[in-house]
Biopython code that builds the backbone (N, CA, C, O; Angstrom):
import numpy as np
from Bio.PDB.StructureBuilder import StructureBuilder

atoms = [
    (1, "MET", "N", (-39.808, -19.986, -6.947)),
    (1, "MET", "CA", (-38.385, -21.397, -6.230)),
    (1, "MET", "C", (-36.859, -20.252, -6.262)),
    (1, "MET", "O", (-36.198, -20.334, -7.298)),
    (2, "ILE", "N", (-36.509, -19.565, -5.517)),
    (2, "ILE", "CA", (-35.296, -19.268, -4.469)),
    (2, "ILE", "C", (-34.476, -19.762, -4.458)),
    (2, "ILE", "O", (-34.693, -20.969, -4.557)),
    (3, "ALA", "N", (-32.648, -19.309, -4.323)),
    (3, "ALA", "CA", (-32.231, -20.454, -3.847)),
    (3, "ALA", "C", (-31.178, -19.601, -3.238)),
    (3, "ALA", "O", (-31.113, -18.388, -3.442)),
    (4, "ILE", "N", (-30.035, -20.523, -2.192)),
    (4, "ILE", "CA", (-29.230, -19.223, -2.692)),
    (4, "ILE", "C", (-27.990, -20.174, -2.609)),
    (4, "ILE", "O", (-27.951, -21.178, -1.899)),
    (5, "ILE", "N", (-26.408, -19.484, -3.885)),
    (5, "ILE", "CA", (-25.654, -20.066, -4.097)),
    (5, "ILE", "C", (-24.361, -19.342, -3.699)),
    (5, "ILE", "O", (-24.509, -18.122, -3.753)),
    (6, "LYS", "N", (-23.138, -19.734, -3.315)),
    (6, "LYS", "CA", (-22.521, -19.590, -2.856)),
    (6, "LYS", "C", (-20.694, -19.190, -3.812)),
    (6, "LYS", "O", (-19.826, -20.048, -3.649)),
    (7, "THR", "N", (-20.394, -18.162, -4.534)),
    (7, "THR", "CA", (-19.946, -17.772, -5.884)),
    (7, "THR", "C", (-18.386, -16.753, -5.323)),
    (7, "THR", "O", (-18.602, -15.803, -4.571)),
    (8, "GLY", "N", (-17.137, -17.011, -5.690)),
    (8, "GLY", "CA", (-16.707, -15.469, -4.839)),
    (8, "GLY", "C", (-16.558, -15.380, -3.311)),
    (8, "GLY", "O", (-16.987, -14.402, -2.700)),
    (9, "GLY", "N", (-16.023, -16.280, -2.775)),
    (9, "GLY", "CA", (-16.586, -16.324, -1.545)),
    (9, "GLY", "C", (-17.873, -15.432, -0.713)),
    (9, "GLY", "O", (-17.858, -14.885, 0.390)),
    (10, "LYS", "N", (-18.621, -15.511, -1.423)),
    (10, "LYS", "CA", (-19.475, -15.316, -1.146)),
    (10, "LYS", "C", (-21.657, -15.903, -1.300)),
    (10, "LYS", "O", (-22.175, -16.529, -2.225)),
    (11, "GLN", "N", (-22.039, -15.595, -0.579)),
    (11, "GLN", "CA", (-23.571, -16.104, -1.157)),
    (11, "GLN", "C", (-24.203, -15.263, -1.805)),
    (11, "GLN", "O", (-23.887, -14.087, -1.990)),
    (12, "TYR", "N", (-25.179, -15.852, -2.204)),
    (12, "TYR", "CA", (-26.432, -14.732, -3.360)),
    (12, "TYR", "C", (-27.727, -15.189, -3.028)),
    (12, "TYR", "O", (-27.803, -16.385, -2.747)),
    (13, "LEU", "N", (-28.818, -14.482, -2.993)),
    (13, "LEU", "CA", (-30.121, -15.242, -3.373)),
    (13, "LEU", "C", (-30.499, -15.131, -4.727)),
    (13, "LEU", "O", (-30.631, -13.921, -4.909)),
    (14, "VAL", "N", (-30.687, -15.588, -5.529)),
    (14, "VAL", "CA", (-31.449, -15.984, -6.854)),
    (14, "VAL", "C", (-32.476, -16.293, -7.101)),
    (14, "VAL", "O", (-33.103, -16.789, -6.164)),
    (15, "LYS", "N", (-33.216, -16.171, -8.500)),
    (15, "LYS", "CA", (-34.665, -16.384, -8.195)),
    (15, "LYS", "C", (-34.060, -16.189, -10.092)),
    (15, "LYS", "O", (-33.293, -15.320, -10.508)),
    (16, "PRO", "N", (-34.675, -17.226, -10.844)),
    (16, "PRO", "CA", (-35.086, -17.542, -12.175)),
    (16, "PRO", "C", (-34.954, -16.555, -12.639)),
    (16, "PRO", "O", (-34.682, -15.849, -11.668)),
    (17, "ASN", "N", (-34.946, -15.773, -13.718)),
    (17, "ASN", "CA", (-34.348, -15.237, -14.607)),
    (17, "ASN", "C", (-33.770, -13.257, -14.005)),
    (17, "ASN", "O", (-33.911, -12.121, -14.456)),
    (18, "GLN", "N", (-33.267, -13.759, -13.065)),
    (18, "GLN", "CA", (-33.001, -12.408, -12.492)),
    (18, "GLN", "C", (-31.417, -12.742, -12.907)),
    (18, "GLN", "O", (-31.002, -13.889, -13.068)),
    (19, "THR", "N", (-30.472, -11.333, -13.077)),
    (19, "THR", "CA", (-29.367, -11.441, -13.275)),
    (19, "THR", "C", (-28.295, -10.475, -12.349)),
    (19, "THR", "O", (-28.451, -9.314, -11.974)),
    (20, "ILE", "N", (-27.367, -11.229, -12.171)),
    (20, "ILE", "CA", (-26.740, -10.806, -10.676)),
    (20, "ILE", "C", (-25.426, -10.426, -11.204)),
    (20, "ILE", "O", (-25.285, -10.417, -12.427)),
    (21, "GLN", "N", (-24.648, -10.176, -10.600)),
    (21, "GLN", "CA", (-23.625, -9.361, -10.594)),
    (21, "GLN", "C", (-22.136, -10.404, -9.519)),
    (21, "GLN", "O", (-22.034, -10.419, -8.292)),
    (22, "ILE", "N", (-21.422, -10.970, -10.312)),
    (22, "ILE", "CA", (-20.649, -11.685, -8.405)),
    (22, "ILE", "C", (-18.690, -11.745, -9.557)),
    (22, "ILE", "O", (-18.169, -11.804, -10.670)),
    (23, "GLU", "N", (-18.529, -11.685, -8.470)),
    (23, "GLU", "CA", (-16.551, -11.868, -8.529)),
    (23, "GLU", "C", (-16.783, -13.222, -9.995)),
    (23, "GLU", "O", (-17.605, -14.061, -10.364)),
    (24, "LYS", "N", (-15.100, -12.526, -10.484)),
    (24, "LYS", "CA", (-15.233, -12.513, -12.179)),
    (24, "LYS", "C", (-14.928, -14.469, -11.970)),
    (24, "LYS", "O", (-14.365, -14.832, -10.937)),
    (25, "ILE", "N", (-15.245, -15.260, -12.749)),
    (25, "ILE", "CA", (-15.265, -16.744, -13.237)),
    (25, "ILE", "C", (-14.976, -17.184, -14.346)),
    (25, "ILE", "O", (-15.651, -16.696, -15.252)),
    (26, "PRO", "N", (-14.154, -17.998, -14.671)),
    (26, "PRO", "CA", (-13.629, -17.955, -16.449)),
    (26, "PRO", "C", (-14.278, -18.654, -17.115)),
    (26, "PRO", "O", (-14.716, -19.734, -16.718)),
    (27, "GLY", "N", (-14.521, -18.056, -18.553)),
    (27, "GLY", "CA", (-15.287, -18.542, -19.162)),
    (27, "GLY", "C", (-15.536, -17.495, -20.073)),
    (27, "GLY", "O", (-14.659, -16.646, -19.910)),
    (28, "LYS", "N", (-16.612, -17.045, -21.273)),
    (28, "LYS", "CA", (-16.944, -16.392, -22.518)),
    (28, "LYS", "C", (-18.426, -16.322, -21.944)),
    (28, "LYS", "O", (-19.026, -17.010, -21.118)),
    (29, "GLU", "N", (-18.896, -14.840, -22.971)),
    (29, "GLU", "CA", (-20.079, -14.262, -22.940)),
    (29, "GLU", "C", (-20.871, -15.781, -23.492)),
    (29, "GLU", "O", (-20.191, -16.704, -23.939)),
    (30, "GLY", "N", (-22.078, -15.847, -23.404)),
    (30, "GLY", "CA", (-23.120, -17.208, -23.561)),
    (30, "GLY", "C", (-22.549, -18.445, -23.043)),
    (30, "GLY", "O", (-23.343, -19.385, -23.084)),
    (31, "GLU", "N", (-21.742, -18.632, -22.711)),
    (31, "GLU", "CA", (-21.450, -19.749, -21.655)),
    (31, "GLU", "C", (-22.044, -19.879, -20.504)),
    (31, "GLU", "O", (-22.399, -18.991, -19.729)),
    (32, "ALA", "N", (-22.189, -21.550, -20.369)),
    (32, "ALA", "CA", (-23.090, -22.281, -19.200)),
    (32, "ALA", "C", (-22.258, -22.267, -18.315)),
    (32, "ALA", "O", (-21.089, -22.598, -18.511)),
    (33, "VAL", "N", (-22.850, -21.769, -16.860)),
    (33, "VAL", "CA", (-22.222, -22.252, -15.923)),
    (33, "VAL", "C", (-23.353, -23.121, -14.669)),
    (33, "VAL", "O", (-24.570, -23.288, -14.581)),
    (34, "GLU", "N", (-22.505, -23.394, -14.090)),
    (34, "GLU", "CA", (-23.405, -24.242, -12.632)),
    (34, "GLU", "C", (-22.944, -23.554, -11.561)),
    (34, "GLU", "O", (-21.864, -22.976, -11.682)),
    (35, "PHE", "N", (-23.623, -23.485, -10.383)),
    (35, "PHE", "CA", (-23.068, -22.700, -9.143)),
    (35, "PHE", "C", (-24.526, -25.286, -8.409)),
    (35, "PHE", "O", (-25.213, -26.173, -8.917)),
    (36, "GLU", "N", (-23.876, -24.813, -6.981)),
    (36, "GLU", "CA", (-24.321, -25.666, -5.990)),
    (36, "GLU", "C", (-25.284, -25.098, -5.420)),
    (36, "GLU", "O", (-24.950, -23.915, -5.370)),
    (37, "ALA", "N", (-26.561, -25.242, -4.826)),
    (37, "ALA", "CA", (-27.405, -24.392, -4.341)),
    (37, "ALA", "C", (-26.837, -24.969, -2.509)),
    (37, "ALA", "O", (-26.485, -26.053, -2.045)),
    (38, "LEU", "N", (-26.960, -23.972, -2.100)),
    (38, "LEU", "CA", (-26.285, -24.335, -0.219)),
    (38, "LEU", "C", (-27.901, -24.358, 0.348)),
    (38, "LEU", "O", (-28.146, -25.141, 1.266)),
    (39, "LEU", "N", (-29.020, -23.490, -0.202)),
    (39, "LEU", "CA", (-30.611, -23.898, 0.433)),
    (39, "LEU", "C", (-31.632, -23.338, -0.940)),
    (39, "LEU", "O", (-31.462, -22.214, -1.413)),
    (40, "VAL", "N", (-32.818, -24.411, -1.540)),
    (40, "VAL", "CA", (-33.566, -24.244, -2.039)),
    (40, "VAL", "C", (-35.220, -24.502, -1.505)),
    (40, "VAL", "O", (-35.542, -25.562, -0.968)),
    (41, "ALA", "N", (-36.211, -23.359, -1.742)),
    (41, "ALA", "CA", (-37.475, -23.118, -1.246)),
    (41, "ALA", "C", (-38.149, -22.534, -2.349)),
    (41, "ALA", "O", (-37.763, -22.061, -3.418)),
    (42, "GLU", "N", (-39.500, -22.723, -1.698)),
    (42, "GLU", "CA", (-40.526, -22.216, -3.138)),
    (42, "GLU", "C", (-40.297, -20.934, -3.114)),
    (42, "GLU", "O", (-39.170, -20.530, -2.826)),
    (43, "ASP", "N", (-41.119, -20.237, -3.352)),
    (43, "ASP", "CA", (-42.050, -18.331, -3.296)),
    (43, "ASP", "C", (-42.681, -18.529, -2.326)),
    (43, "ASP", "O", (-42.801, -17.350, -1.994)),
    (44, "ASP", "N", (-43.327, -19.201, -1.388)),
    (44, "ASP", "CA", (-43.853, -19.356, -0.444)),
    (44, "ASP", "C", (-43.402, -19.647, 0.867)),
    (44, "ASP", "O", (-43.818, -19.179, 1.927)),
    (45, "GLY", "N", (-42.232, -20.721, 0.613)),
    (45, "GLY", "CA", (-41.796, -20.573, 1.761)),
    (45, "GLY", "C", (-42.359, -22.230, 2.460)),
    (45, "GLY", "O", (-41.632, -22.536, 3.405)),
    (46, "LYS", "N", (-43.010, -22.857, 2.293)),
    (46, "LYS", "CA", (-43.417, -23.443, 2.302)),
    (46, "LYS", "C", (-42.231, -24.933, 2.467)),
    (46, "LYS", "O", (-41.927, -25.591, 3.462)),
    (47, "SER", "N", (-41.799, -25.041, 1.031)),
    (47, "SER", "CA", (-40.819, -25.873, 1.746)),
    (47, "SER", "C", (-39.799, -25.379, 1.295)),
    (47, "SER", "O", (-39.560, -24.741, 0.269)),
    (48, "VAL", "N", (-38.828, -25.929, 2.664)),
    (48, "VAL", "CA", (-37.378, -25.098, 2.607)),
    (48, "VAL", "C", (-36.518, -26.589, 2.777)),
    (48, "VAL", "O", (-36.795, -27.428, 3.634)),
    (49, "GLU", "N", (-35.005, -26.768, 1.389)),
    (49, "GLU", "CA", (-34.631, -27.495, 1.265)),
    (49, "GLU", "C", (-33.125, -27.675, 1.863)),
    (49, "GLU", "O", (-32.352, -28.015, 0.968)),
    (50, "ILE", "N", (-32.152, -27.458, 3.854)),
    (50, "ILE", "CA", (-31.316, -27.392, 3.371)),
    (50, "ILE", "C", (-29.980, -28.248, 3.276)),
    (50, "ILE", "O", (-29.723, -29.349, 3.762)),
    (51, "GLY", "N", (-29.106, -27.277, 2.388)),
    (51, "GLY", "CA", (-27.601, -28.483, 3.052)),
    (51, "GLY", "C", (-27.251, -28.945, 3.731)),
    (51, "GLY", "O", (-28.062, -29.208, 4.619)),
    (52, "ALA", "N", (-25.473, -29.561, 3.990)),
    (52, "ALA", "CA", (-24.967, -29.873, 4.625)),
    (52, "ALA", "C", (-23.669, -30.382, 3.818)),
    (52, "ALA", "O", (-23.067, -31.450, 3.928)),
    (53, "PRO", "N", (-23.484, -29.549, 3.178)),
    (53, "PRO", "CA", (-23.187, -27.592, 3.035)),
    (53, "PRO", "C", (-24.112, -27.605, 1.370)),
    (53, "PRO", "O", (-24.560, -26.511, 1.028)),
    (54, "SER", "N", (-24.407, -29.038, 0.234)),
    (54, "SER", "CA", (-25.183, -28.558, 0.264)),
    (54, "SER", "C", (-26.200, -29.094, -0.472)),
    (54, "SER", "O", (-26.369, -30.183, 0.077)),
    (55, "VAL", "N", (-27.124, -29.005, -1.527)),
    (55, "VAL", "CA", (-28.490, -30.429, -1.468)),
    (55, "VAL", "C", (-28.123, -30.806, -2.166)),
    (55, "VAL", "O", (-27.426, -30.120, -2.913)),
    (56, "LYS", "N", (-28.295, -31.913, -2.370)),
    (56, "LYS", "CA", (-28.252, -32.443, -3.030)),
    (56, "LYS", "C", (-29.010, -32.928, -4.033)),
    (56, "LYS", "O", (-30.192, -33.261, -3.938)),
    (57, "GLY", "N", (-28.232, -32.974, -5.137)),
    (57, "GLY", "CA", (-29.400, -33.284, -6.675)),
    (57, "GLY", "C", (-29.809, -31.562, -7.040)),
    (57, "GLY", "O", (-30.796, -31.334, -7.739)),
    (58, "LYS", "N", (-29.058, -30.559, -6.563)),
    (58, "LYS", "CA", (-29.934, -29.517, -6.544)),
    (58, "LYS", "C", (-28.897, -28.263, -7.287)),
    (58, "LYS", "O", (-28.435, -27.246, -6.768)),
    (59, "LYS", "N", (-28.796, -28.624, -8.251)),
    (59, "LYS", "CA", (-27.797, -26.806, -9.094)),
    (59, "LYS", "C", (-28.453, -25.982, -9.492)),
    (59, "LYS", "O", (-29.513, -26.389, -9.966)),
    (60, "VAL", "N", (-28.241, -24.575, -9.525)),
    (60, "VAL", "CA", (-28.440, -23.523, -9.762)),
    (60, "VAL", "C", (-27.696, -23.476, -11.224)),
    (60, "VAL", "O", (-26.470, -23.458, -11.329)),
    (61, "LYS", "N", (-28.877, -23.455, -12.683)),
    (61, "LYS", "CA", (-28.402, -23.791, -14.174)),
    (61, "LYS", "C", (-28.076, -21.475, -14.786)),
    (61, "LYS", "O", (-29.124, -20.847, -14.936)),
    (62, "GLY", "N", (-27.129, -20.919, -14.945)),
    (62, "GLY", "CA", (-27.378, -19.823, -15.490)),
    (62, "GLY", "C", (-25.763, -20.159, -16.842)),
    (62, "GLY", "O", (-24.966, -21.035, -17.178)),
    (63, "LYS", "N", (-26.082, -19.002, -17.083)),
    (63, "LYS", "CA", (-25.719, -18.164, -18.678)),
    (63, "LYS", "C", (-24.608, -16.805, -18.237)),
    (63, "LYS", "O", (-24.989, -15.888, -17.508)),
    (64, "ILE", "N", (-23.286, -16.874, -18.784)),
    (64, "ILE", "CA", (-23.138, -15.396, -18.780)),
    (64, "ILE", "C", (-22.922, -14.654, -19.859)),
    (64, "ILE", "O", (-22.471, -15.041, -20.937)),
    (65, "THR", "N", (-23.351, -13.258, -19.463)),
    (65, "THR", "CA", (-23.619, -11.945, -19.519)),
    (65, "THR", "C", (-22.857, -11.468, -20.295)),
    (65, "THR", "O", (-22.584, -11.521, -21.494)),
    (66, "SER", "N", (-22.563, -11.002, -19.442)),
    (66, "SER", "CA", (-21.162, -9.733, -19.822)),
    (66, "SER", "C", (-20.091, -10.131, -18.841)),
    (66, "SER", "O", (-20.505, -10.573, -17.769)),
    (67, "GLN", "N", (-18.830, -10.056, -19.009)),
    (67, "GLN", "CA", (-17.642, -10.069, -18.525)),
    (67, "GLN", "C", (-16.699, -8.161, -18.474)),
    (67, "GLN", "O", (-16.389, -7.380, -19.373)),
    (68, "GLY", "N", (-16.560, -8.119, -17.037)),
    (68, "GLY", "CA", (-15.743, -6.124, -17.170)),
    (68, "GLY", "C", (-15.358, -5.887, -15.680)),
    (68, "GLY", "O", (-15.256, -6.725, -14.783)),
    (69, "LEU", "N", (-15.264, -5.220, -15.658)),
    (69, "LEU", "CA", (-14.348, -4.092, -14.484)),
    (69, "LEU", "C", (-15.683, -2.792, -14.467)),
    (69, "LEU", "O", (-16.513, -2.343, -15.258)),
    (70, "ALA", "N", (-15.160, -2.518, -12.727)),
    (70, "ALA", "CA", (-16.114, -2.344, -11.741)),
    (70, "ALA", "C", (-15.413, -0.317, -11.901)),
    (70, "ALA", "O", (-14.399, 0.198, -12.371)),
    (71, "LYS", "N", (-16.432, 0.104, -11.337)),
    (71, "LYS", "CA", (-15.999, 1.879, -11.469)),
    (71, "LYS", "C", (-14.636, 1.828, -10.068)),
    (71, "LYS", "O", (-14.529, 1.239, -8.992)),
    (72, "LYS", "N", (-13.556, 3.068, -11.080)),
    (72, "LYS", "CA", (-11.628, 2.821, -10.083)),
    (72, "LYS", "C", (-12.729, 3.279, -8.722)),
    (72, "LYS", "O", (-13.839, 3.573, -8.278)),
    (73, "VAL", "N", (-11.179, 3.011, -8.557)),
    (73, "VAL", "CA", (-11.191, 3.053, -6.951)),
    (73, "VAL", "C", (-10.051, 3.344, -6.678)),
    (73, "VAL", "O", (-9.146, 2.510, -6.656)),
    (74, "ASP", "N", (-9.848, 4.996, -6.338)),
    (74, "ASP", "CA", (-8.629, 5.547, -6.608)),
    (74, "ASP", "C", (-7.635, 5.202, -4.435)),
    (74, "ASP", "O", (-7.859, 5.652, -3.311)),
    (75, "VAL", "N", (-7.002, 4.577, -4.811)),
    (75, "VAL", "CA", (-6.309, 4.813, -3.451)),
    (75, "VAL", "C", (-5.095, 5.372, -3.256)),
    (75, "VAL", "O", (-4.243, 5.030, -4.075)),
    (76, "ILE", "N", (-4.588, 6.530, -1.972)),
    (76, "ILE", "CA", (-4.339, 6.934, -1.667)),
    (76, "ILE", "C", (-3.758, 7.195, -0.041)),
    (76, "ILE", "O", (-4.312, 7.474, 1.022)),
    (77, "LYS", "N", (-1.990, 6.881, -0.568)),
    (77, "LYS", "CA", (-1.402, 6.378, 0.803)),
    (77, "LYS", "C", (-0.282, 8.151, 1.254)),
    (77, "LYS", "O", (0.711, 8.519, 0.625)),
    (78, "PHE", "N", (-0.877, 8.832, 2.403)),
    (78, "PHE", "CA", (-0.234, 10.354, 2.068)),
    (78, "PHE", "C", (0.658, 10.080, 4.004)),
    (78, "PHE", "O", (-0.114, 9.846, 4.934)),
    (79, "LYS", "N", (2.113, 10.154, 4.275)),
    (79, "LYS", "CA", (2.528, 11.200, 5.176)),
    (79, "LYS", "C", (3.068, 11.786, 5.082)),
    (79, "LYS", "O", (4.030, 11.996, 4.343)),
    (80, "SER", "N", (2.305, 12.544, 6.301)),
    (80, "SER", "CA", (2.785, 14.187, 6.248)),
    (80, "SER", "C", (4.082, 14.029, 7.149)),
    (80, "SER", "O", (4.243, 13.170, 8.016)),
    (81, "LYS", "N", (5.320, 15.405, 6.634)),
    (81, "LYS", "CA", (6.064, 15.931, 7.341)),
    (81, "LYS", "C", (7.513, 15.084, 6.367)),
    (81, "LYS", "O", (8.479, 15.725, 5.952)),
    (82, "ILE", "N", (7.290, 13.192, 6.122)),
    (82, "ILE", "CA", (7.888, 12.661, 5.382)),
    (82, "ILE", "C", (8.498, 12.894, 3.717)),
    (82, "ILE", "O", (9.503, 12.568, 3.086)),
    (83, "ARG", "N", (7.293, 13.620, 3.477)),
    (83, "ARG", "CA", (7.234, 13.720, 1.896)),
    (83, "ARG", "C", (7.069, 12.326, 1.204)),
    (83, "ARG", "O", (7.869, 11.828, 0.412)),
    (84, "TYR", "N", (6.235, 11.942, 1.512)),
    (84, "TYR", "CA", (6.172, 10.764, 1.127)),
    (84, "TYR", "C", (4.409, 10.409, 0.540)),
    (84, "TYR", "O", (3.629, 10.526, 1.486)),
    (85, "SER", "N", (3.872, 10.111, -0.473)),
    (85, "SER", "CA", (2.338, 10.331, -0.832)),
    (85, "SER", "C", (3.039, 9.289, -2.119)),
    (85, "SER", "O", (4.105, 9.305, -2.734)),
    (86, "ARG", "N", (1.392, 8.111, -2.140)),
    (86, "ARG", "CA", (1.016, 7.942, -3.451)),
    (86, "ARG", "C", (-0.046, 7.244, -3.271)),
    (86, "ARG", "O", (-0.671, 6.842, -2.291)),
    (87, "LYS", "N", (-0.226, 7.107, -5.342)),
    (87, "LYS", "CA", (-1.652, 7.051, -5.503)),
    (87, "LYS", "C", (-1.503, 6.000, -6.938)),
    (87, "LYS", "O", (-0.711, 5.933, -7.878)),
    (88, "TYR", "N", (-2.993, 5.095, -6.418)),
    (88, "TYR", "CA", (-3.413, 3.825, -8.088)),
    (88, "TYR", "C", (-4.001, 3.578, -7.270)),
    (88, "TYR", "O", (-3.926, 3.578, -6.041)),
    (89, "GLY", "N", (-4.889, 3.260, -8.277)),
    (89, "GLY", "CA", (-6.173, 2.796, -9.261)),
    (89, "GLY", "C", (-6.549, 1.323, -8.745)),
    (89, "GLY", "O", (-5.662, 0.591, -8.306)),
    (90, "HIS", "N", (-7.422, 1.053, -8.787)),
    (90, "HIS", "CA", (-8.015, -0.449, -9.113)),
    (90, "HIS", "C", (-9.505, -0.989, -9.720)),
    (90, "HIS", "O", (-10.546, -0.332, -9.706)),
    (91, "ARG", "N", (-9.366, -2.077, -10.146)),
    (91, "ARG", "CA", (-10.950, -1.790, -11.267)),
    (91, "ARG", "C", (-10.670, -3.187, -10.777)),
    (91, "ARG", "O", (-9.603, -3.782, -10.924)),
    (92, "GLN", "N", (-11.995, -3.744, -10.040)),
    (92, "GLN", "CA", (-12.207, -4.943, -9.765)),
    (92, "GLN", "C", (-13.201, -5.575, -11.066)),
    (92, "GLN", "O", (-14.125, -5.019, -11.661)),
    (93, "PRO", "N", (-12.453, -7.350, -11.300)),
    (93, "PRO", "CA", (-13.111, -7.338, -12.622)),
    (93, "PRO", "C", (-14.031, -8.521, -11.805)),
    (93, "PRO", "O", (-13.773, -9.214, -10.821)),
    (94, "PHE", "N", (-15.440, -8.398, -12.842)),
    (94, "PHE", "CA", (-16.678, -8.925, -12.832)),
    (94, "PHE", "C", (-17.941, -9.375, -13.543)),
    (94, "PHE", "O", (-18.610, -8.509, -14.108)),
    (95, "THR", "N", (-18.251, -10.371, -13.567)),
    (95, "THR", "CA", (-18.744, -11.465, -14.509)),
    (95, "THR", "C", (-20.624, -10.894, -13.570)),
    (95, "THR", "O", (-20.856, -10.402, -12.466)),
    (96, "ASN", "N", (-21.570, -11.324, -14.778)),
    (96, "ASN", "CA", (-22.754, -10.936, -14.794)),
    (96, "ASN", "C", (-23.067, -11.749, -15.582)),
    (96, "ASN", "O", (-22.797, -11.791, -16.782)),
    (97, "VAL", "N", (-24.146, -13.028, -14.441)),
    (97, "VAL", "CA", (-24.699, -13.864, -14.817)),
    (97, "VAL", "C", (-26.466, -13.868, -14.795)),
    (97, "VAL", "O", (-26.971, -13.378, -13.785)),
    (98, "LEU", "N", (-27.248, -14.312, -15.690)),
    (98, "LEU", "CA", (-28.888, -14.746, -15.760)),
    (98, "LEU", "C", (-29.024, -15.837, -15.476)),
    (98, "LEU", "O", (-28.943, -16.736, -16.313)),
    (99, "ILE", "N", (-29.307, -16.077, -14.002)),
    (99, "ILE", "CA", (-30.059, -17.635, -13.795)),
    (99, "ILE", "C", (-31.209, -18.201, -14.778)),
    (99, "ILE", "O", (-32.163, -17.425, -14.722)),
    (100, "GLU", "N", (-31.374, -18.906, -15.356)),
    (100, "GLU", "CA", (-31.412, -19.700, -15.591)),
    (100, "GLU", "C", (-33.009, -20.923, -15.462)),
    (100, "GLU", "O", (-33.873, -21.177, -16.301)),
    (101, "SER", "N", (-32.870, -21.281, -14.434)),
    (101, "SER", "CA", (-33.361, -22.326, -13.784)),
    (101, "SER", "C", (-32.058, -22.793, -12.438)),
    (101, "SER", "O", (-30.894, -22.582, -12.099)),
    (102, "ILE", "N", (-33.539, -23.697, -11.995)),
    (102, "ILE", "CA", (-33.432, -23.820, -10.444)),
    (102, "ILE", "C", (-33.301, -25.533, -10.701)),
    (102, "ILE", "O", (-33.176, -26.294, -9.741)),
]
sb = StructureBuilder()
sb.init_structure("model")
sb.init_model(0)
sb.init_chain("A")
sb.init_seg("    ")
for serial, (resi, resn, name, xyz) in enumerate(atoms, 1):
    if name == "N":
        sb.init_residue(resn, " ", resi, " ")
    sb.init_atom(name, np.array(xyz, "f"), 0.0, 1.0, " ", f" {name:<3s}", serial, name[0])
structure = sb.get_structure()
């Protein structure tokens, strides 16, 4: 069984017992989360349900395994001959979710 879910402005193809890294969502480690399924299909592809915009009655259940910050990205702004330079960094927050069932 596979499904496509939407969270954080992105879509993810998920299977049961899979861990995915998504944009940060509120919650603590061990809490349960639910996502609406945009598409649900069998592994062999014989039966496919497509939602408009989501499949009615189908939910993807998961559990938050960790919250964290990604690697640091350095941002540098520089203008020659004007003596302007600026450097700062950004660490994007993320959430790891274990997909339990579809």
